[in-house]
C-alpha positions, 0 to 999 in steps of 0.5 A: 151176418152176426159180424155185420150186425155187430159192426153196424151197432158200433158205427154211427147212427143212421148208417144202417139205412142204406143197407136196409134200403138195399135189402128192400130193393133186392127183395122187391127185385126178387119178388118181381122175378118170382111174379114173372115166373109164376105168370109165365107158368100160369099162362103155359098151364092155361094153354096146355089145358085149352089144347087138351080141351080142344082136342077132346072137343074135336074128338067128341064132335067126331065121336062116331068115327073116332070111337068106331076106329078105337073100338075096331082097333085101328084107324082112330082118326080116319073114316072111309068115304062112301062116294069115293071109297077113299079114307078121310081124316076125321081129326086134323090140325085145322079142326084142333086150332079152330077149337082152340081159337074158339075156347081162348078167344084170340084176336087175329093180328096178321098171322099171329093170334094174340090174347089180351087182358081186359085192359088191352095188354097182351098176355101172350101170342101164338102163331098158328102156322108154327103149331104142329099136330101129330096124331098117332092112331092106335095100332092094329088090334090095339091092347086094352090101354092103348089110346089115340094120341095127339101131340101138339107143339106150340110156340108161345111168346109172352111179353115181360110185365116189368122188365120189358117196359123198363129196359125194352127186353125181348119177350119170352119164347117158349116151345111147349109140347102137349100130349093128349090121349083119347080112350073109349069110355066103354 
């Protein structure tokens, strides 16, 4: 670097202008890349938070069945039907997705949920059909720290903000696994 600055001082006046312009262009591209990365990470963190909140919301709506199952040590998401004497699910994928849709306020476009900003630009999209929900009940006679665990896998599609508009680049597709637990409070 020192050699380069000495050479520029010796050369003719005005020769450093292209180098400064090149450095500014590189810095601008670097800032755009950092902005895109932080934007995608922010969207994924917000979606993780919404998934966790929706799981907690469904668990709280069904607290009497879920809590009883955890208190008894098994079957945290099932309850016995009084009329048919069969086991019924208390928490399922549809309930969790409905809660998440209500929290995030998605717009429905075909079989895809789209989240837009105030200007109408697409922030991200999600296909609920591709979402998987795995509910793991506590074991029979569970230990004190065991919890009802819900693992969701979402495929999130985030369009580029800068690169996509200039070069028609394909969007970023992220498969995100979120694990949430529900334990009894008392």
